[in-house]
N, CA, C and O atoms as a Tinker XYZ file with bonds, in Angstrom:
   296  protein
     1  N     42.024000   -2.026000  209.900000    73     2
     2  CA    41.768000   -3.734000  209.482000    64     1     3
     3  C     42.663000   -4.497000  210.232000    63     2     4     5
     4  O     43.852000   -4.223000  210.392000    81     3
     5  N     42.045000   -5.501000  210.710000    73     3     6
     6  CA    43.021000   -6.716000  211.091000    64     5     7
     7  C     43.050000   -8.030000  210.286000    63     6     8     9
     8  O     42.041000   -8.499000  209.761000    81     7
     9  N     44.273000   -8.593000  210.224000    73     7    10
    10  CA    44.328000   -9.763000  209.478000    64     9    11
    11  C     43.501000  -10.931000  209.701000    63    10    12    13
    12  O     43.195000  -11.081000  210.884000    81    11
    13  N     43.101000  -11.706000  208.984000    73    11    14
    14  CA    41.915000  -12.802000  209.124000    64    13    15
    15  C     42.729000  -13.681000  209.779000    63    14    16    17
    16  O     42.157000  -14.187000  210.745000    81    15
    17  N     44.293000  -14.195000  209.548000    73    15    18
    18  CA    45.045000  -15.297000  209.835000    64    17    19
    19  C     45.755000  -14.720000  211.305000    63    18    20    21
    20  O     45.455000  -15.372000  212.305000    81    19
    21  N     46.352000  -13.956000  211.429000    73    19    22
    22  CA    47.288000  -13.802000  212.492000    64    21    23
    23  C     46.684000  -12.496000  213.480000    63    22    24    25
    24  O     47.233000  -12.255000  214.556000    81    23
    25  N     45.613000  -11.764000  213.041000    73    23    26
    26  CA    45.107000  -10.702000  213.895000    64    25    27
    27  C     46.012000   -9.230000  213.829000    63    26    28    29
    28  O     45.785000   -8.127000  214.325000    81    27
    29  N     47.284000   -9.808000  212.877000    73    27    30
    30  CA    48.142000   -8.290000  212.840000    64    29    31
    31  C     47.611000   -7.188000  212.070000    63    30    32    33
    32  O     46.571000   -7.407000  211.449000    81    31
    33  N     48.091000   -6.146000  212.007000    73    31    34
    34  CA    47.694000   -4.719000  211.577000    64    33    35
    35  C     47.973000   -4.719000  209.858000    63    34    36    37
    36  O     49.075000   -4.972000  209.369000    81    35
    37  N     46.706000   -4.374000  209.038000    73    35    38
    38  CA    46.734000   -4.464000  207.692000    64    37    39
    39  C     46.801000   -3.049000  207.030000    63    38    40    41
    40  O     45.929000   -2.215000  207.276000    81    39
    41  N     47.685000   -2.826000  206.314000    73    39    42
    42  CA    47.666000   -1.392000  205.756000    64    41    43
    43  C     47.535000   -1.401000  204.139000    63    42    44    45
    44  O     47.701000   -2.460000  203.534000    81    43
    45  N     47.287000   -0.410000  203.575000    73    43    46
    46  CA    47.337000   -0.353000  202.243000    64    45    47
    47  C     49.035000   -0.319000  201.677000    63    46    48    49
    48  O     49.955000    0.393000  202.080000    81    47
    49  N     49.031000   -1.386000  200.584000    73    47    50
    50  CA    50.264000   -1.529000  200.062000    64    49    51
    51  C     50.264000   -1.729000  198.480000    63    50    52    53
    52  O     49.385000   -1.122000  197.869000    81    51
    53  N     51.171000   -2.530000  197.735000    73    51    54
    54  CA    50.980000   -3.074000  196.490000    64    53    55
    55  C     51.809000   -4.300000  196.503000    63    54    56    57
    56  O     52.834000   -4.345000  197.183000    81    55
    57  N     51.492000   -5.091000  195.931000    73    55    58
    58  CA    51.925000   -6.510000  195.851000    64    57    59
    59  C     52.327000   -6.751000  194.146000    63    58    60    61
    60  O     52.103000   -6.023000  193.179000    81    59
    61  N     52.953000   -7.976000  194.234000    73    59    62
    62  CA    52.937000   -8.468000  192.692000    64    61    63
    63  C     52.023000   -9.770000  192.786000    63    62    64    65
    64  O     52.061000  -10.507000  193.771000    81    63
    65  N     51.167000  -10.005000  191.641000    73    63    66
    66  CA    50.150000  -11.038000  191.830000    64    65    67
    67  C     50.798000  -12.017000  190.666000    63    66    68    69
    68  O     51.203000  -11.547000  189.603000    81    67
    69  N     50.847000  -13.261000  190.941000    73    67    70
    70  CA    51.448000  -14.672000  189.983000    64    69    71
    71  C     50.149000  -15.253000  189.603000    63    70    72    73
    72  O     49.260000  -15.337000  190.450000    81    71
    73  N     49.965000  -15.668000  188.368000    73    71    74
    74  CA    48.715000  -16.551000  188.031000    64    73    75
    75  C     49.580000  -17.395000  187.213000    63    74    76    77
    76  O     50.371000  -16.863000  186.434000    81    75
    77  N     49.491000  -18.821000  187.335000    73    75    78
    78  CA    50.062000  -20.207000  186.365000    64    77    79
    79  C     48.678000  -20.651000  185.571000    63    78    80    81
    80  O     47.750000  -21.240000  186.127000    81    79
    81  N     48.694000  -20.333000  184.412000    73    79    82
    82  CA    47.594000  -20.798000  183.313000    64    81    83
    83  C     47.922000  -21.925000  182.671000    63    82    84    85
    84  O     49.107000  -22.247000  182.760000    81    83
    85  N     47.115000  -22.711000  181.963000    73    83    86
    86  CA    47.567000  -24.005000  181.170000    64    85    87
    87  C     48.573000  -23.552000  180.077000    63    86    88    89
    88  O     49.303000  -24.457000  179.674000    81    87
    89  N     48.755000  -22.318000  179.514000    73    87    90
    90  CA    49.565000  -22.082000  178.539000    64    89    91
    91  C     50.673000  -21.133000  178.779000    63    90    92    93
    92  O     51.602000  -21.104000  177.972000    81    91
    93  N     50.662000  -20.167000  180.057000    73    91    94
    94  CA    51.574000  -19.375000  180.080000    64    93    95
    95  C     51.326000  -19.008000  181.782000    63    94    96    97
    96  O     50.372000  -19.314000  182.497000    81    95
    97  N     52.480000  -18.293000  182.086000    73    95    98
    98  CA    52.391000  -17.696000  183.563000    64    97    99
    99  C     52.322000  -16.156000  183.494000    63    98   100   101
   100  O     53.003000  -15.447000  182.753000    81    99
   101  N     51.430000  -15.767000  184.347000    73    99   102
   102  CA    51.103000  -14.272000  184.190000    64   101   103
   103  C     51.614000  -13.526000  185.494000    63   102   104   105
   104  O     51.285000  -13.953000  186.601000    81   103
   105  N     52.415000  -12.418000  185.354000    73   103   106
   106  CA    53.153000  -11.430000  186.439000    64   105   107
   107  C     52.361000  -10.138000  186.283000    63   106   108   109
   108  O     52.415000   -9.471000  185.250000    81   107
   109  N     51.657000   -9.821000  187.294000    73   107   110
   110  CA    51.130000   -8.256000  187.236000    64   109   111
   111  C     51.943000   -7.805000  188.827000    63   110   112   113
   112  O     51.906000   -8.205000  189.990000    81   111
   113  N     52.586000   -6.844000  188.116000    73   111   114
   114  CA    53.427000   -5.917000  189.304000    64   113   115
   115  C     52.410000   -4.667000  189.665000    63   114   116   117
   116  O     51.542000   -4.209000  188.923000    81   115
   117  N     52.704000   -4.289000  190.831000    73   115   118
   118  CA    52.370000   -2.988000  191.669000    64   117   119
   119  C     50.753000   -3.196000  191.478000    63   118   120   121
   120  O     50.110000   -2.359000  190.844000    81   119
   121  N     50.167000   -4.271000  192.016000    73   119   122
   122  CA    48.713000   -4.415000  192.325000    64   121   123
   123  C     48.261000   -3.770000  193.865000    63   122   124   125
   124  O     48.823000   -4.190000  194.876000    81   123
   125  N     47.329000   -2.847000  193.930000    73   123   126
   126  CA    46.928000   -2.175000  194.987000    64   125   127
   127  C     46.336000   -3.186000  196.049000    63   126   128   129
   128  O     45.445000   -3.929000  195.637000    81   127
   129  N     46.654000   -3.277000  197.116000    73   127   130
   130  CA    46.054000   -4.474000  198.034000    64   129   131
   131  C     46.119000   -3.731000  199.741000    63   130   132   133
   132  O     46.558000   -2.627000  200.064000    81   131
   133  N     45.546000   -4.740000  200.545000    73   131   134
   134  CA    45.834000   -4.643000  201.869000    64   133   135
   135  C     46.543000   -5.559000  202.320000    63   134   136   137
   136  O     46.148000   -6.723000  202.241000    81   135
   137  N     47.868000   -5.210000  202.949000    73   135   138
   138  CA    49.256000   -6.196000  203.139000    64   137   139
   139  C     49.160000   -6.336000  204.994000    63   138   140   141
   140  O     48.794000   -5.380000  205.678000    81   139
   141  N     49.513000   -7.538000  205.530000    73   139   142
   142  CA    49.474000   -7.359000  207.161000    64   141   143
   143  C     50.953000   -7.211000  207.201000    63   142   144   145
   144  O     51.636000   -7.703000  206.303000    81   143
   145  N     51.490000   -6.553000  208.204000    73   143   146
   146  CA    52.721000   -6.004000  208.399000    64   145   147
   147  C     53.451000   -7.334000  209.223000    63   146   148   149
   148  O     54.662000   -7.556000  209.207000    81   147
   149  N     52.614000   -8.008000  209.810000    73   147   150
   150  CA    53.000000   -9.106000  210.730000    64   149   151
   151  C     53.173000  -10.251000  210.034000    63   150   152   153
   152  O     54.311000  -10.657000  210.269000    81   151
   153  N     52.661000  -10.897000  209.368000    73   151   154
   154  CA    52.597000  -12.172000  208.339000    64   153   155
   155  C     52.845000  -12.217000  206.726000    63   154   156   157
   156  O     53.302000  -13.143000  206.055000    81   155
   157  N     52.413000  -10.960000  206.327000    73   155   158
   158  CA    52.531000  -10.966000  204.765000    64   157   159
   159  C     51.287000  -11.037000  204.228000    63   158   160   161
   160  O     51.391000  -10.632000  203.071000    81   159
   161  N     50.116000  -11.354000  204.473000    73   159   162
   162  CA    49.012000  -11.830000  204.259000    64   161   163
   163  C     48.481000  -10.581000  203.395000    63   162   164   165
   164  O     48.390000   -9.432000  203.828000    81   163
   165  N     48.093000  -11.071000  201.897000    73   163   166
   166  CA    47.450000  -10.104000  201.104000    64   165   167
   167  C     46.057000  -10.022000  200.654000    63   166   168   169
   168  O     45.690000  -10.869000  199.839000    81   167
   169  N     45.129000   -9.035000  201.101000    73   167   170
   170  CA    43.898000   -9.245000  200.441000    64   169   171
   171  C     43.729000   -7.959000  199.562000    63   170   172   173
   172  O     44.164000   -6.825000  199.762000    81   171
   173  N     42.882000   -8.518000  198.405000    73   171   174
   174  CA    42.410000   -7.502000  197.461000    64   173   175
   175  C     40.993000   -7.225000  197.477000    63   174   176   177
   176  O     40.146000   -8.077000  197.745000    81   175
   177  N     40.700000   -5.795000  197.133000    73   175   178
   178  CA    39.301000   -5.493000  197.326000    64   177   179
   179  C     38.580000   -5.888000  196.134000    63   178   180   181
   180  O     39.296000   -6.156000  195.169000    81   179
   181  N     36.923000   -6.017000  195.930000    73   179   182
   182  CA    36.551000   -6.795000  194.763000    64   181   183
   183  C     36.697000   -6.123000  193.704000    63   182   184   185
   184  O     36.825000   -6.783000  192.673000    81   183
   185  N     36.726000   -4.559000  193.592000    73   183   186
   186  CA    37.344000   -4.168000  192.423000    64   185   187
   187  C     38.216000   -4.399000  191.876000    63   186   188   189
   188  O     38.067000   -4.614000  190.673000    81   187
   189  N     39.499000   -4.473000  192.429000    73   187   190
   190  CA    40.906000   -4.878000  192.063000    64   189   191
   191  C     41.151000   -6.495000  191.733000    63   190   192   193
   192  O     42.022000   -6.871000  190.949000    81   191
   193  N     40.250000   -7.399000  192.452000    73   191   194
   194  CA    40.237000   -8.540000  192.023000    64   193   195
   195  C     39.692000   -8.826000  190.748000    63   194   196   197
   196  O     40.130000   -9.701000  190.001000    81   195
   197  N     38.654000   -8.020000  190.483000    73   195   198
   198  CA    37.971000   -8.302000  189.177000    64   197   199
   199  C     38.846000   -7.713000  187.977000    63   198   200   201
   200  O     38.906000   -8.283000  186.888000    81   199
   201  N     39.423000   -6.693000  188.226000    73   199   202
   202  CA    40.469000   -5.743000  187.080000    64   201   203
   203  C     41.703000   -7.010000  186.965000    63   202   204   205
   204  O     42.270000   -7.163000  185.883000    81   203
   205  N     42.036000   -7.821000  188.063000    73   203   206
   206  CA    43.251000   -8.685000  187.977000    64   205   207
   207  C     42.450000   -9.806000  187.256000    63   206   208   209
   208  O     43.211000  -10.259000  186.400000    81   207
   209  N     41.446000  -10.356000  187.220000    73   207   210
   210  CA    40.863000  -11.483000  186.622000    64   209   211
   211  C     40.501000  -10.974000  184.713000    63   210   212   213
   212  O     40.446000  -11.776000  183.780000    81   211
   213  N     40.354000   -9.815000  184.640000    73   211   214
   214  CA    40.242000   -9.121000  183.198000    64   213   215
   215  C     41.468000   -9.363000  182.649000    63   214   216   217
   216  O     41.582000  -10.016000  181.612000    81   215
   217  N     42.632000   -8.786000  183.391000    73   215   218
   218  CA    44.062000   -8.863000  183.010000    64   217   219
   219  C     44.375000  -10.074000  182.488000    63   218   220   221
   220  O     44.744000  -10.247000  181.327000    81   219
   221  N     44.193000  -11.197000  183.581000    73   219   222
   222  CA    44.245000  -12.661000  183.589000    64   221   223
   223  C     43.750000  -13.105000  182.008000    63   222   224   225
   224  O     44.492000  -13.766000  181.282000    81   223
   225  N     42.525000  -12.692000  181.625000    73   223   226
   226  CA    41.725000  -13.287000  180.802000    64   225   227
   227  C     42.594000  -12.920000  179.426000    63   226   228   229
   228  O     43.111000  -13.680000  178.607000    81   227
   229  N     42.554000  -11.288000  179.494000    73   227   230
   230  CA    43.060000  -11.061000  177.807000    64   229   231
   231  C     44.712000  -11.494000  177.668000    63   230   232   233
   232  O     45.313000  -11.359000  176.602000    81   231
   233  N     45.327000  -12.014000  178.858000    73   231   234
   234  CA    46.563000  -12.404000  178.304000    64   233   235
   235  C     46.742000  -13.796000  178.277000    63   234   236   237
   236  O     47.778000  -14.322000  177.870000    81   235
   237  N     45.516000  -14.566000  178.803000    73   235   238
   238  CA    45.207000  -16.046000  178.410000    64   237   239
   239  C     45.240000  -16.476000  176.862000    63   238   240   241
   240  O     45.475000  -17.632000  176.511000    81   239
   241  N     44.993000  -15.481000  176.030000    73   239   242
   242  CA    45.111000  -15.867000  174.814000    64   241   243
   243  C     46.432000  -15.496000  173.853000    63   242   244   245
   244  O     46.622000  -15.835000  172.685000    81   243
   245  N     47.334000  -14.640000  174.780000    73   243   246
   246  CA    48.429000  -14.366000  174.136000    64   245   247
   247  C     49.408000  -15.553000  173.734000    63   246   248   249
   248  O     49.348000  -16.685000  174.213000    81   247
   249  N     50.292000  -15.131000  172.808000    73   247   250
   250  CA    51.124000  -16.357000  172.120000    64   249   251
   251  C     52.484000  -16.441000  172.892000    63   250   252   253
   252  O     53.534000  -16.705000  172.307000    81   251
   253  N     52.399000  -16.183000  174.353000    73   251   254
   254  CA    53.712000  -16.224000  175.102000    64   253   255
   255  C     53.620000  -16.844000  176.268000    63   254   256   257
   256  O     52.580000  -16.768000  176.922000    81   255
   257  N     54.767000  -17.596000  176.728000    73   255   258
   258  CA    54.696000  -18.492000  178.103000    64   257   259
   259  C     54.800000  -17.513000  179.312000    63   258   260   261
   260  O     54.357000  -17.909000  180.390000    81   259
   261  N     55.359000  -16.242000  179.223000    73   259   262
   262  CA    55.565000  -15.706000  180.274000    64   261   263
   263  C     54.910000  -14.163000  180.064000    63   262   264   265
   264  O     55.444000  -13.741000  179.039000    81   263
   265  N     54.177000  -13.350000  180.479000    73   263   266
   266  CA    53.742000  -12.228000  180.475000    64   265   267
   267  C     53.882000  -11.509000  181.886000    63   266   268   269
   268  O     53.403000  -11.929000  182.939000    81   267
   269  N     54.619000  -10.358000  181.717000    73   267   270
   270  CA    54.841000   -9.559000  182.904000    64   269   271
   271  C     54.073000   -8.048000  182.621000    63   270   272   273
   272  O     54.316000   -7.387000  181.612000    81   271
   273  N     53.148000   -7.632000  183.638000    73   271   274
   274  CA    52.539000   -6.397000  183.054000    64   273   275
   275  C     52.496000   -5.433000  184.289000    63   274   276   277
   276  O     52.465000   -5.956000  185.403000    81   275
   277  N     52.493000   -4.180000  184.192000    73   275   278
   278  CA    52.262000   -3.478000  185.235000    64   277   279
   279  C     50.715000   -3.188000  185.510000    63   278   280   281
   280  O     50.034000   -2.863000  184.538000    81   279
   281  N     50.146000   -3.277000  186.699000    73   279   282
   282  CA    48.665000   -3.158000  187.004000    64   281   283
   283  C     47.935000   -1.687000  186.262000    63   282   284   285
   284  O     46.971000   -1.568000  185.506000    81   283
   285  N     48.894000   -0.662000  186.873000    73   283   286
   286  CA    48.398000    0.583000  186.169000    64   285   287
   287  C     48.247000    0.800000  184.740000    63   286   288   289
   288  O     47.379000    1.499000  184.217000    81   287
   289  N     49.134000    0.165000  184.171000    73   287   290
   290  CA    49.465000    0.435000  182.653000    64   289   291
   291  C     48.384000   -0.854000  181.865000    63   290   292   293
   292  O     48.212000   -0.911000  180.648000    81   291
   293  N     47.930000   -1.539000  182.589000    73   291   294
   294  CA    47.352000   -2.783000  181.781000    64   293   295
   295  C     45.751000   -2.284000  181.484000    63   294   296
   296  O     44.982000   -3.017000  180.862000    81   295
């Protein structure tokens, strides 16, 4: 797969996803992705993106300002 931005080579990797909500910040570690070796651009598959949204939705109602979770454990 080639990068949409720089046309570099993308490979399977993991990344940390950040989301800032109205009442808290969510950090999801070790999210599977495709990452460009040249520019660092990250692309998620539809299944992983949907799971990220589910995790964020569940934590949006939490009574905390910062939530840090591991993707595989969530």
